[in-house]
C-alpha positions in Angstrom: 90.7 65.6 -152.5 93.6 67.5 -153.5 93.9 70.7 -153.7 95.3 72.9 -156.4 96.8 76.4 -155.6 97.9 79.0 -157.6 100.5 81.5 -156.5 99.8 85.2 -157.6 102.0 88.5 -157.3 100.4 91.8 -156.7 101.7 94.1 -159.4 100.0 97.3 -158.8 96.9 98.3 -157.1 95.0 101.5 -157.8 91.6 103.0 -157.2 89.8 104.4 -160.8 87.4 107.1 -161.0 84.8 108.1 -163.9 82.7 111.4 -163.7 80.9 112.7 -166.4 83.2 115.2 -167.4 85.3 115.2 -170.3 88.2 112.6 -170.6 86.8 110.9 -166.8 83.5 109.1 -168.2 85.7 105.8 -169.4 88.4 103.7 -170.0 87.6 102.6 -173.8 88.6 99.4 -175.3 92.1 98.2 -174.2 94.3 95.6 -172.9 95.5 95.8 -169.5 99.1 96.1 -168.6 100.2 96.0 -172.2 101.7 92.3 -172.0 103.3 92.5 -168.3 100.6 91.2 -166.7 98.9 87.8 -166.6 95.3 89.6 -165.3 93.5 92.0 -163.4 90.7 92.2 -160.7 88.3 94.7 -161.1 86.1 95.3 -158.0 83.2 97.8 -158.4 83.3 100.0 -154.8 80.4 101.5 -153.2 78.7 104.9 -154.2 80.4 107.8 -151.8 77.1 108.5 -149.5 79.6 110.5 -146.8 80.2 113.1 -148.8 76.5 114.1 -149.7 73.3 112.8 -150.5 73.2 109.7 -152.4 71.3 110.9 -155.2 74.4 113.1 -156.4 76.9 110.5 -156.2 74.7 107.7 -157.9 76.3 106.8 -161.0 74.4 106.2 -164.4 75.7 104.1 -167.0 79.1 102.4 -166.4 79.7 98.8 -166.6 82.3 96.9 -168.1 82.1 95.4 -171.9 84.5 92.7 -173.2 85.1 91.7 -176.9 85.8 87.4 -177.1 88.9 88.2 -179.6 87.5 86.4 -182.4 85.0 88.7 -183.6 83.2 91.7 -183.2 80.8 90.4 -180.4 80.5 92.3 -177.0 79.7 91.2 -173.9 78.5 93.7 -171.7 78.6 93.4 -167.8 76.6 95.7 -165.5 78.6 96.7 -162.6 77.3 97.7 -159.3 79.1 97.6 -155.3 80.7 94.4 -154.8 81.0 93.1 -158.1 84.1 91.7 -159.5 85.6 91.0 -162.4 88.7 88.7 -163.2 89.8 89.8 -166.7 92.4 87.2 -168.3 95.6 88.9 -170.2 95.1 89.5 -173.9 91.4 90.2 -173.0 89.9 93.3 -174.5 87.6 95.0 -172.6 86.6 99.0 -171.3 85.1 100.8 -168.3 81.8 102.1 -169.9 81.1 105.7 -170.6 79.0 107.1 -167.5 76.4 110.0 -167.6 75.7 111.0 -164.0 77.6 110.6 -160.4 81.0 109.5 -159.5 81.8 105.6 -160.4 84.7 103.9 -158.6 86.7 101.0 -158.8 89.6 99.1 -157.1 91.8 97.6 -159.7 94.8 94.7 -159.2 97.0 93.7 -161.7 98.7 90.4 -161.1 101.3 87.9 -162.2 101.0 84.2 -162.0 103.8 82.5 -160.2 102.4 79.3 -160.0 
């Protein structure tokens, strides 16, 4: 068998935080990188159990929603700690609003080289 490899270059890595505070609950419908990235990886990070009781930090709501690009159909994806989503360029998506706690996610934008 032959292995196929795809080389990618990491363009940007950052951590997002969502809280119930106004303006921090969600990242509504968007496309990543305005055409400058080939895709993104979103990793749902664990709840912060070290700065207080888990009940204070566990979040309610959240997850991701994707759109198929052809019609108005939505595809919800309920993310929990350790879940990964690979999002291709030009895919409309959003980080859904949370209503309680704090949600953390690691995001990596990448460019495909080969």
